[in-house]
PQR file of N, CA, C, O and H, with PARSE charges and radii, in Angstrom:
ATOM      1  N   UNK A   1    -143.952  38.597 -68.892 -0.4000 1.5000
ATOM      2  CA  UNK A   1    -143.353  39.305 -69.982 -0.0000 2.0000
ATOM      3  C   UNK A   1    -141.987  38.729 -70.350  0.5500 1.7000
ATOM      4  O   UNK A   1    -141.635  38.642 -71.526 -0.5500 1.4000
ATOM      5  N   UNK A   2    -141.222  38.336 -69.327 -0.4000 1.5000
ATOM      6  CA  UNK A   2    -139.871  37.856 -69.638 -0.0000 2.0000
ATOM      7  C   UNK A   2    -139.348  36.948 -68.536  0.5500 1.7000
ATOM      8  O   UNK A   2    -139.754  37.021 -67.376 -0.5500 1.4000
ATOM      9  H   UNK A   2    -141.509  38.407 -68.371  0.4000 1.0000
ATOM     10  N   UNK A   3    -138.431  36.092 -68.954 -0.4000 1.5000
ATOM     11  CA  UNK A   3    -137.680  35.259 -68.024 -0.0000 2.0000
ATOM     12  C   UNK A   3    -136.220  35.561 -68.304  0.5500 1.7000
ATOM     13  O   UNK A   3    -135.797  35.564 -69.460 -0.5500 1.4000
ATOM     14  H   UNK A   3    -138.100  36.033 -69.896  0.4000 1.0000
ATOM     15  N   UNK A   4    -135.452  35.814 -67.267 -0.4000 1.5000
ATOM     16  CA  UNK A   4    -134.061  36.241 -67.402 -0.0000 2.0000
ATOM     17  C   UNK A   4    -133.962  37.502 -68.267  0.5500 1.7000
ATOM     18  O   UNK A   4    -133.212  37.547 -69.242 -0.5500 1.4000
ATOM     19  H   UNK A   4    -135.795  35.812 -66.328  0.4000 1.0000
ATOM     20  N   UNK A   5    -134.731  38.519 -67.889 -0.4000 1.5000
ATOM     21  CA  UNK A   5    -134.750  39.802 -68.599 -0.0000 2.0000
ATOM     22  C   UNK A   5    -133.426  40.524 -68.369  0.5500 1.7000
ATOM     23  O   UNK A   5    -133.037  40.778 -67.229 -0.5500 1.4000
ATOM     24  H   UNK A   5    -135.341  38.482 -67.097  0.4000 1.0000
ATOM     25  N   UNK A   6    -132.744  40.850 -69.454 -0.4000 1.5000
ATOM     26  CA  UNK A   6    -131.452  41.532 -69.353 -0.0000 2.0000
ATOM     27  C   UNK A   6    -131.660  43.037 -69.419  0.5500 1.7000
ATOM     28  O   UNK A   6    -132.344  43.543 -70.308 -0.5500 1.4000
ATOM     29  H   UNK A   6    -133.061  40.644 -70.380  0.4000 1.0000
ATOM     30  N   UNK A   7    -131.064  43.743 -68.471 -0.4000 1.5000
ATOM     31  CA  UNK A   7    -131.039  45.201 -68.525 -0.0000 2.0000
ATOM     32  C   UNK A   7    -129.580  45.626 -68.470  0.5500 1.7000
ATOM     33  O   UNK A   7    -128.755  44.964 -67.841 -0.5500 1.4000
ATOM     34  H   UNK A   7    -130.509  43.332 -67.748  0.4000 1.0000
ATOM     35  N   UNK A   8    -129.271  46.723 -69.125 -0.4000 1.5000
ATOM     36  CA  UNK A   8    -127.913  47.244 -69.140 -0.0000 2.0000
ATOM     37  C   UNK A   8    -127.901  48.578 -68.418  0.5500 1.7000
ATOM     38  O   UNK A   8    -128.665  49.486 -68.745 -0.5500 1.4000
ATOM     39  H   UNK A   8    -129.941  47.261 -69.637  0.4000 1.0000
ATOM     40  N   UNK A   9    -127.032  48.680 -67.442 -0.4000 1.5000
ATOM     41  CA  UNK A   9    -126.951  49.877 -66.613 -0.0000 2.0000
ATOM     42  C   UNK A   9    -125.486  50.204 -66.403  0.5500 1.7000
ATOM     43  O   UNK A   9    -124.742  49.382 -65.867 -0.5500 1.4000
ATOM     44  H   UNK A   9    -126.411  47.943 -67.176  0.4000 1.0000
ATOM     45  N   UNK A  10    -125.061  51.380 -66.811 -0.4000 1.5000
ATOM     46  CA  UNK A  10    -123.659  51.822 -66.714 -0.0000 2.0000
ATOM     47  C   UNK A  10    -122.698  50.839 -67.373  0.5500 1.7000
ATOM     48  O   UNK A  10    -121.614  50.580 -66.850 -0.5500 1.4000
ATOM     49  H   UNK A  10    -125.665  52.047 -67.247  0.4000 1.0000
ATOM     50  N   UNK A  11    -123.097  50.291 -68.524 -0.4000 1.5000
ATOM     51  CA  UNK A  11    -122.236  49.397 -69.277 -0.0000 2.0000
ATOM     52  C   UNK A  11    -122.162  47.971 -68.753  0.5500 1.7000
ATOM     53  O   UNK A  11    -121.440  47.150 -69.318 -0.5500 1.4000
ATOM     54  H   UNK A  11    -123.977  50.501 -68.949  0.4000 1.0000
ATOM     55  N   UNK A  12    -122.890  47.656 -67.688 -0.4000 1.5000
ATOM     56  CA  UNK A  12    -122.901  46.301 -67.147 -0.0000 2.0000
ATOM     57  C   UNK A  12    -124.270  45.678 -67.362  0.5500 1.7000
ATOM     58  O   UNK A  12    -125.287  46.372 -67.340 -0.5500 1.4000
ATOM     59  H   UNK A  12    -123.476  48.323 -67.228  0.4000 1.0000
ATOM     60  N   UNK A  13    -124.294  44.367 -67.571 -0.4000 1.5000
ATOM     61  CA  UNK A  13    -125.549  43.653 -67.788 -0.0000 2.0000
ATOM     62  C   UNK A  13    -126.006  43.016 -66.479  0.5500 1.7000
ATOM     63  O   UNK A  13    -125.216  42.422 -65.745 -0.5500 1.4000
ATOM     64  H   UNK A  13    -123.469  43.803 -67.590  0.4000 1.0000
ATOM     65  N   UNK A  14    -127.289  43.155 -66.212 -0.4000 1.5000
ATOM     66  CA  UNK A  14    -127.922  42.540 -65.057 -0.0000 2.0000
ATOM     67  C   UNK A  14    -129.118  41.741 -65.558  0.5500 1.7000
ATOM     68  O   UNK A  14    -129.702  42.067 -66.591 -0.5500 1.4000
ATOM     69  H   UNK A  14    -127.930  43.637 -66.809  0.4000 1.0000
ATOM     70  N   UNK A  15    -129.477  40.699 -64.825 -0.4000 1.5000
ATOM     71  CA  UNK A  15    -130.573  39.820 -65.246 -0.0000 2.0000
ATOM     72  C   UNK A  15    -131.615  39.720 -64.140  0.5500 1.7000
ATOM     73  O   UNK A  15    -131.312  39.330 -63.012 -0.5500 1.4000
ATOM     74  H   UNK A  15    -129.002  40.434 -63.986  0.4000 1.0000
ATOM     75  N   UNK A  16    -132.840  40.076 -64.481 -0.4000 1.5000
ATOM     76  CA  UNK A  16    -133.971  39.937 -63.566 -0.0000 2.0000
ATOM     77  C   UNK A  16    -134.601  38.577 -63.862  0.5500 1.7000
ATOM     78  O   UNK A  16    -134.892  38.267 -65.017 -0.5500 1.4000
ATOM     79  H   UNK A  16    -133.087  40.393 -65.397  0.4000 1.0000
ATOM     80  N   UNK A  17    -134.810  37.772 -62.834 -0.4000 1.5000
ATOM     81  CA  UNK A  17    -135.264  36.393 -63.044 -0.0000 2.0000
ATOM     82  C   UNK A  17    -136.636  36.331 -63.722  0.5500 1.7000
ATOM     83  O   UNK A  17    -136.791  35.619 -64.714 -0.5500 1.4000
ATOM     84  H   UNK A  17    -134.573  38.024 -61.895  0.4000 1.0000
ATOM     85  N   UNK A  18    -137.620  37.051 -63.214 -0.4000 1.5000
ATOM     86  CA  UNK A  18    -138.966  37.028 -63.798 -0.0000 2.0000
ATOM     87  C   UNK A  18    -139.541  38.432 -63.828  0.5500 1.7000
ATOM     88  O   UNK A  18    -139.393  39.191 -62.871 -0.5500 1.4000
ATOM     89  H   UNK A  18    -137.494  37.629 -62.408  0.4000 1.0000
ATOM     90  N   UNK A  19    -140.198  38.776 -64.933 -0.4000 1.5000
ATOM     91  CA  UNK A  19    -140.868  40.069 -65.054 -0.0000 2.0000
ATOM     92  C   UNK A  19    -142.298  39.813 -65.520  0.5500 1.7000
ATOM     93  O   UNK A  19    -142.531  39.198 -66.560 -0.5500 1.4000
ATOM     94  H   UNK A  19    -140.317  38.159 -65.711  0.4000 1.0000
ATOM     95  N   UNK A  20    -143.245  40.300 -64.726 -0.4000 1.5000
ATOM     96  CA  UNK A  20    -144.658  40.191 -65.063 -0.0000 2.0000
ATOM     97  C   UNK A  20    -145.237  41.590 -65.187  0.5500 1.7000
ATOM     98  O   UNK A  20    -144.688  42.549 -64.646 -0.5500 1.4000
ATOM     99  H   UNK A  20    -143.056  40.800 -63.881  0.4000 1.0000
ATOM    100  N   UNK A  21    -146.346  41.701 -65.901 -0.4000 1.5000
ATOM    101  CA  UNK A  21    -147.085  42.960 -65.954 -0.0000 2.0000
ATOM    102  C   UNK A  21    -148.525  42.677 -65.557  0.5500 1.7000
ATOM    103  O   UNK A  21    -149.177  41.815 -66.147 -0.5500 1.4000
ATOM    104  H   UNK A  21    -146.792  40.921 -66.341  0.4000 1.0000
ATOM    105  N   UNK A  22    -149.022  43.396 -64.566 -0.4000 1.5000
ATOM    106  CA  UNK A  22    -150.396  43.252 -64.119 -0.0000 2.0000
ATOM    107  C   UNK A  22    -151.251  44.271 -64.867  0.5500 1.7000
ATOM    108  O   UNK A  22    -151.141  45.474 -64.629 -0.5500 1.4000
ATOM    109  H   UNK A  22    -148.493  44.096 -64.087  0.4000 1.0000
ATOM    110  N   UNK A  23    -152.105  43.786 -65.773 -0.4000 1.5000
ATOM    111  CA  UNK A  23    -152.908  44.673 -66.601 -0.0000 2.0000
ATOM    112  C   UNK A  23    -154.006  45.373 -65.818  0.5500 1.7000
ATOM    113  O   UNK A  23    -154.424  46.470 -66.190 -0.5500 1.4000
ATOM    114  H   UNK A  23    -152.194  42.809 -65.966  0.4000 1.0000
ATOM    115  N   UNK A  24    -154.480  44.760 -64.745 -0.4000 1.5000
ATOM    116  CA  UNK A  24    -155.524  45.396 -63.935 -0.0000 2.0000
ATOM    117  C   UNK A  24    -154.944  46.564 -63.139  0.5500 1.7000
ATOM    118  O   UNK A  24    -155.510  47.657 -63.132 -0.5500 1.4000
ATOM    119  H   UNK A  24    -154.141  43.869 -64.443  0.4000 1.0000
ATOM    120  N   UNK A  25    -153.821  46.332 -62.474 -0.4000 1.5000
ATOM    121  CA  UNK A  25    -153.188  47.385 -61.677 -0.0000 2.0000
ATOM    122  C   UNK A  25    -152.276  48.283 -62.503  0.5500 1.7000
ATOM    123  O   UNK A  25    -151.863  49.346 -62.038 -0.5500 1.4000
ATOM    124  H   UNK A  25    -153.361  45.444 -62.480  0.4000 1.0000
ATOM    125  N   UNK A  26    -151.960  47.862 -63.725 -0.4000 1.5000
ATOM    126  CA  UNK A  26    -151.063  48.595 -64.626 -0.0000 2.0000
ATOM    127  C   UNK A  26    -149.708  48.843 -63.970  0.5500 1.7000
ATOM    128  O   UNK A  26    -149.244  49.977 -63.855 -0.5500 1.4000
ATOM    129  H   UNK A  26    -152.295  46.999 -64.103  0.4000 1.0000
ATOM    130  N   UNK A  27    -149.084  47.732 -63.540 -0.4000 1.5000
ATOM    131  CA  UNK A  27    -147.768  47.852 -62.921 -0.0000 2.0000
ATOM    132  C   UNK A  27    -146.936  46.606 -63.234  0.5500 1.7000
ATOM    133  O   UNK A  27    -147.474  45.544 -63.548 -0.5500 1.4000
ATOM    134  H   UNK A  27    -149.460  46.810 -63.633  0.4000 1.0000
ATOM    135  N   UNK A  28    -145.630  46.759 -63.141 -0.4000 1.5000
ATOM    136  CA  UNK A  28    -144.710  45.651 -63.332 -0.0000 2.0000
ATOM    137  C   UNK A  28    -144.489  44.944 -62.002  0.5500 1.7000
ATOM    138  O   UNK A  28    -144.530  45.562 -60.938 -0.5500 1.4000
ATOM    139  H   UNK A  28    -145.193  47.621 -62.886  0.4000 1.0000
ATOM    140  N   UNK A  29    -144.255  43.635 -62.082 -0.4000 1.5000
ATOM    141  CA  UNK A  29    -143.888  42.837 -60.917 -0.0000 2.0000
ATOM    142  C   UNK A  29    -142.546  42.186 -61.253  0.5500 1.7000
ATOM    143  O   UNK A  29    -142.451  41.384 -62.182 -0.5500 1.4000
ATOM    144  H   UNK A  29    -144.222  43.133 -62.946  0.4000 1.0000
ATOM    145  N   UNK A  30    -141.516  42.538 -60.491 -0.4000 1.5000
ATOM    146  CA  UNK A  30    -140.168  42.030 -60.721 -0.0000 2.0000
ATOM    147  C   UNK A  30    -139.840  41.016 -59.640  0.5500 1.7000
ATOM    148  O   UNK A  30    -140.041  41.282 -58.455 -0.5500 1.4000
ATOM    149  H   UNK A  30    -141.593  43.190 -59.736  0.4000 1.0000
ATOM    150  N   UNK A  31    -139.328  39.842 -60.045 -0.4000 1.5000
ATOM    151  CA  UNK A  31    -138.986  38.790 -59.100 -0.0000 2.0000
ATOM    152  C   UNK A  31    -137.539  38.382 -59.332  0.5500 1.7000
ATOM    153  O   UNK A  31    -137.147  38.039 -60.447 -0.5500 1.4000
ATOM    154  H   UNK A  31    -139.164  39.626 -61.007  0.4000 1.0000
ATOM    155  N   UNK A  32    -136.755  38.425 -58.267 -0.4000 1.5000
ATOM    156  CA  UNK A  32    -135.359  38.006 -58.306 -0.0000 2.0000
ATOM    157  C   UNK A  32    -135.215  36.838 -57.344  0.5500 1.7000
ATOM    158  O   UNK A  32    -135.334  37.019 -56.132 -0.5500 1.4000
ATOM    159  H   UNK A  32    -137.073  38.704 -57.361  0.4000 1.0000
ATOM    160  N   UNK A  33    -134.963  35.648 -57.861 -0.4000 1.5000
ATOM    161  CA  UNK A  33    -134.898  34.439 -57.043 -0.0000 2.0000
ATOM    162  C   UNK A  33    -133.539  34.316 -56.356  0.5500 1.7000
ATOM    163  O   UNK A  33    -132.498  34.544 -56.972 -0.5500 1.4000
ATOM    164  H   UNK A  33    -134.866  35.500 -58.846  0.4000 1.0000
ATOM    165  N   UNK A  34    -133.561  33.954 -55.076 -0.4000 1.5000
ATOM    166  CA  UNK A  34    -132.333  33.758 -54.303 -0.0000 2.0000
ATOM    167  C   UNK A  34    -132.379  32.395 -53.639  0.5500 1.7000
ATOM    168  O   UNK A  34    -133.436  31.952 -53.190 -0.5500 1.4000
ATOM    169  H   UNK A  34    -134.406  33.769 -54.575  0.4000 1.0000
ATOM    170  N   UNK A  35    -131.224  31.722 -53.574 -0.4000 1.5000
ATOM    171  CA  UNK A  35    -131.140  30.407 -52.949 -0.0000 2.0000
ATOM    172  C   UNK A  35    -130.727  30.544 -51.491  0.5500 1.7000
ATOM    173  O   UNK A  35    -131.271  29.865 -50.620 -0.5500 1.4000
ATOM    174  H   UNK A  35    -130.365  32.081 -53.939  0.4000 1.0000
ATOM    175  N   UNK A  36    -129.774  31.414 -51.228 -0.4000 1.5000
ATOM    176  CA  UNK A  36    -129.240  31.559 -49.868 -0.0000 2.0000
ATOM    177  C   UNK A  36    -129.948  32.655 -49.091  0.5500 1.7000
ATOM    178  O   UNK A  36    -131.049  33.084 -49.437 -0.5500 1.4000
ATOM    179  H   UNK A  36    -129.333  31.966 -51.936  0.4000 1.0000
ATOM    180  N   UNK A  37    -129.290  33.087 -48.045 -0.4000 1.5000
ATOM    181  CA  UNK A  37    -129.804  34.117 -47.163 -0.0000 2.0000
ATOM    182  C   UNK A  37    -129.850  35.471 -47.873  0.5500 1.7000
ATOM    183  O   UNK A  37    -128.942  35.810 -48.633 -0.5500 1.4000
ATOM    184  H   UNK A  37    -128.396  32.738 -47.765  0.4000 1.0000
ATOM    185  N   UNK A  38    -130.900  36.234 -47.624 -0.4000 1.5000
ATOM    186  CA  UNK A  38    -131.061  37.562 -48.217 -0.0000 2.0000
ATOM    187  C   UNK A  38    -130.078  38.533 -47.572  0.5500 1.7000
ATOM    188  O   UNK A  38    -129.993  38.613 -46.347 -0.5500 1.4000
ATOM    189  H   UNK A  38    -131.637  35.958 -47.007  0.4000 1.0000
ATOM    190  N   UNK A  39    -129.333  39.274 -48.402 -0.4000 1.5000
ATOM    191  CA  UNK A  39    -128.343  40.220 -47.900 -0.0000 2.0000
ATOM    192  C   UNK A  39    -128.712  41.635 -48.307  0.5500 1.7000
ATOM    193  O   UNK A  39    -129.618  41.852 -49.112 -0.5500 1.4000
ATOM    194  H   UNK A  39    -129.403  39.209 -49.398  0.4000 1.0000
ATOM    195  N   UNK A  40    -127.992  42.593 -47.738 -0.4000 1.5000
ATOM    196  CA  UNK A  40    -128.223  43.997 -48.083 -0.0000 2.0000
ATOM    197  C   UNK A  40    -127.898  44.276 -49.550  0.5500 1.7000
ATOM    198  O   UNK A  40    -128.522  45.136 -50.171 -0.5500 1.4000
ATOM    199  H   UNK A  40    -127.256  42.417 -47.084  0.4000 1.0000
ATOM    200  N   UNK A  41    -126.928  43.555 -50.102 -0.4000 1.5000
ATOM    201  CA  UNK A  41    -126.584  43.717 -51.512 -0.0000 2.0000
ATOM    202  C   UNK A  41    -127.749  43.288 -52.401  0.5500 1.7000
ATOM    203  O   UNK A  41    -128.010  43.915 -53.428 -0.5500 1.4000
ATOM    204  H   UNK A  41    -126.421  42.856 -49.597  0.4000 1.0000
ATOM    205  N   UNK A  42    -128.445  42.228 -52.014 -0.4000 1.5000
ATOM    206  CA  UNK A  42    -129.603  41.764 -52.783 -0.0000 2.0000
ATOM    207  C   UNK A  42    -130.714  42.812 -52.788  0.5500 1.7000
ATOM    208  O   UNK A  42    -131.344  43.061 -53.816 -0.5500 1.4000
ATOM    209  H   UNK A  42    -128.232  41.719 -51.180  0.4000 1.0000
ATOM    210  N   UNK A  43    -130.943  43.418 -51.634 -0.4000 1.5000
ATOM    211  CA  UNK A  43    -131.981  44.447 -51.536 -0.0000 2.0000
ATOM    212  C   UNK A  43    -131.597  45.660 -52.375  0.5500 1.7000
ATOM    213  O   UNK A  43    -132.448  46.236 -53.052 -0.5500 1.4000
ATOM    214  H   UNK A  43    -130.431  43.216 -50.799  0.4000 1.0000
ATOM    215  N   UNK A  44    -130.330  46.052 -52.339 -0.4000 1.5000
ATOM    216  CA  UNK A  44    -129.863  47.176 -53.154 -0.0000 2.0000
ATOM    217  C   UNK A  44    -129.972  46.879 -54.636  0.5500 1.7000
ATOM    218  O   UNK A  44    -130.322  47.761 -55.419 -0.5500 1.4000
ATOM    219  H   UNK A  44    -129.639  45.584 -51.789  0.4000 1.0000
ATOM    220  N   UNK A  45    -129.676  45.648 -55.032 -0.4000 1.5000
ATOM    221  CA  UNK A  45    -129.785  45.263 -56.434 -0.0000 2.0000
ATOM    222  C   UNK A  45    -131.240  45.309 -56.890  0.5500 1.7000
ATOM    223  O   UNK A  45    -131.527  45.772 -57.994 -0.5500 1.4000
ATOM    224  H   UNK A  45    -129.391  44.931 -54.396  0.4000 1.0000
ATOM    225  N   UNK A  46    -132.161  44.834 -56.049 -0.4000 1.5000
ATOM    226  CA  UNK A  46    -133.580  44.862 -56.394 -0.0000 2.0000
ATOM    227  C   UNK A  46    -134.073  46.303 -56.494  0.5500 1.7000
ATOM    228  O   UNK A  46    -134.874  46.618 -57.374 -0.5500 1.4000
ATOM    229  H   UNK A  46    -131.928  44.458 -55.152  0.4000 1.0000
ATOM    230  N   UNK A  47    -133.609  47.174 -55.612 -0.4000 1.5000
ATOM    231  CA  UNK A  47    -133.984  48.585 -55.681 -0.0000 2.0000
ATOM    232  C   UNK A  47    -133.473  49.216 -56.970  0.5500 1.7000
ATOM    233  O   UNK A  47    -134.145  50.065 -57.554 -0.5500 1.4000
ATOM    234  H   UNK A  47    -132.959  46.918 -54.897  0.4000 1.0000
ATOM    235  N   UNK A  48    -132.285  48.806 -57.418 -0.4000 1.5000
ATOM    236  CA  UNK A  48    -131.764  49.294 -58.688 -0.0000 2.0000
ATOM    237  C   UNK A  48    -132.671  48.865 -59.845  0.5500 1.7000
ATOM    238  O   UNK A  48    -132.934  49.655 -60.751 -0.5500 1.4000
ATOM    239  H   UNK A  48    -131.739  48.116 -56.944  0.4000 1.0000
ATOM    240  N   UNK A  49    -133.151  47.610 -59.819 -0.4000 1.5000
ATOM    241  CA  UNK A  49    -134.066  47.134 -60.857 -0.0000 2.0000
ATOM    242  C   UNK A  49    -135.358  47.948 -60.864  0.5500 1.7000
ATOM    243  O   UNK A  49    -135.833  48.358 -61.922 -0.5500 1.4000
ATOM    244  H   UNK A  49    -132.937  46.967 -59.083  0.4000 1.0000
ATOM    245  N   UNK A  50    -135.920  48.178 -59.686 -0.4000 1.5000
ATOM    246  CA  UNK A  50    -137.172  48.943 -59.582 -0.0000 2.0000
ATOM    247  C   UNK A  50    -136.969  50.365 -60.090  0.5500 1.7000
ATOM    248  O   UNK A  50    -137.804  50.882 -60.832 -0.5500 1.4000
ATOM    249  H   UNK A  50    -135.534  47.845 -58.826  0.4000 1.0000
ATOM    250  N   UNK A  51    -135.874  50.998 -59.702 -0.4000 1.5000
ATOM    251  CA  UNK A  51    -135.590  52.358 -60.174 -0.0000 2.0000
ATOM    252  C   UNK A  51    -135.415  52.394 -61.685  0.5500 1.7000
ATOM    253  O   UNK A  51    -135.875  53.332 -62.336 -0.5500 1.4000
ATOM    254  H   UNK A  51    -135.196  50.578 -59.099  0.4000 1.0000
ATOM    255  N   UNK A  52    -134.755  51.385 -62.255 -0.4000 1.5000
ATOM    256  CA  UNK A  52    -134.567  51.327 -63.701 -0.0000 2.0000
ATOM    257  C   UNK A  52    -135.908  51.225 -64.416  0.5500 1.7000
ATOM    258  O   UNK A  52    -136.158  51.950 -65.380 -0.5500 1.4000
ATOM    259  H   UNK A  52    -134.381  50.623 -61.727  0.4000 1.0000
ATOM    260  N   UNK A  53    -136.773  50.325 -63.945 -0.4000 1.5000
ATOM    261  CA  UNK A  53    -138.092  50.176 -64.573 -0.0000 2.0000
ATOM    262  C   UNK A  53    -138.925  51.441 -64.420  0.5500 1.7000
ATOM    263  O   UNK A  53    -139.628  51.834 -65.351 -0.5500 1.4000
ATOM    264  H   UNK A  53    -136.571  49.736 -63.163  0.4000 1.0000
ATOM    265  N   UNK A  54    -138.857  52.076 -63.268 -0.4000 1.5000
ATOM    266  CA  UNK A  54    -139.598  53.310 -63.043 -0.0000 2.0000
ATOM    267  C   UNK A  54    -139.129  54.412 -63.987  0.5500 1.7000
ATOM    268  O   UNK A  54    -139.943  55.122 -64.578 -0.5500 1.4000
ATOM    269  H   UNK A  54    -138.286  51.757 -62.512  0.4000 1.0000
ATOM    270  N   UNK A  55    -137.830  54.547 -64.124 -0.4000 1.5000
ATOM    271  CA  UNK A  55    -137.262  55.630 -64.923 -0.0000 2.0000
ATOM    272  C   UNK A  55    -137.348  55.375 -66.433  0.5500 1.7000
ATOM    273  O   UNK A  55    -137.646  56.291 -67.199 -0.5500 1.4000
ATOM    274  H   UNK A  55    -137.169  53.970 -63.644  0.4000 1.0000
ATOM    275  N   UNK A  56    -137.086  54.128 -66.864 -0.4000 1.5000
ATOM    276  CA  UNK A  56    -136.930  53.854 -68.294 -0.0000 2.0000
ATOM    277  C   UNK A  56    -138.150  53.249 -68.980  0.5500 1.7000
ATOM    278  O   UNK A  56    -138.365  53.503 -70.165 -0.5500 1.4000
ATOM    279  H   UNK A  56    -136.844  53.384 -66.241  0.4000 1.0000
ATOM    280  N   UNK A  57    -138.950  52.459 -68.276 -0.4000 1.5000
ATOM    281  CA  UNK A  57    -139.966  51.681 -68.968 -0.0000 2.0000
ATOM    282  C   UNK A  57    -141.406  52.058 -68.640  0.5500 1.7000
ATOM    283  O   UNK A  57    -142.327  51.647 -69.347 -0.5500 1.4000
ATOM    284  H   UNK A  57    -138.775  52.252 -67.313  0.4000 1.0000
ATOM    285  N   UNK A  58    -141.614  52.831 -67.585 -0.4000 1.5000
ATOM    286  CA  UNK A  58    -142.994  53.188 -67.236 -0.0000 2.0000
ATOM    287  C   UNK A  58    -143.399  54.478 -67.927  0.5500 1.7000
ATOM    288  O   UNK A  58    -142.626  55.434 -67.989 -0.5500 1.4000
ATOM    289  H   UNK A  58    -140.866  53.165 -67.011  0.4000 1.0000
ATOM    290  N   UNK A  59    -144.609  54.493 -68.440 -0.4000 1.5000
ATOM    291  CA  UNK A  59    -145.164  55.703 -69.046 -0.0000 2.0000
ATOM    292  C   UNK A  59    -145.987  56.451 -68.025  0.5500 1.7000
ATOM    293  O   UNK A  59    -146.484  55.870 -67.060 -0.5500 1.4000
ATOM    294  H   UNK A  59    -145.237  53.717 -68.389  0.4000 1.0000
ATOM    295  N   UNK A  60    -146.127  57.747 -68.245 -0.4000 1.5000
ATOM    296  CA  UNK A  60    -146.947  58.548 -67.326 -0.0000 2.0000
ATOM    297  C   UNK A  60    -148.409  58.220 -67.521  0.5500 1.7000
ATOM    298  O   UNK A  60    -149.264  58.788 -66.842 -0.5500 1.4000
ATOM    299  H   UNK A  60    -145.724  58.219 -69.029  0.4000 1.0000
TER
END
């Protein structure tokens, strides 16, 4: 669906590296690419992306 998808949350812009939609499972797949070691901040940022998509973009 998108490459470098920009979302705005609390007045700040964040960029999700890759966004896919699986039509069979009817769900989004969000990918955030990292070069270095995975940190707790990275996991928290990814959780923020998932929560945003769940709250704002998914239909019941």
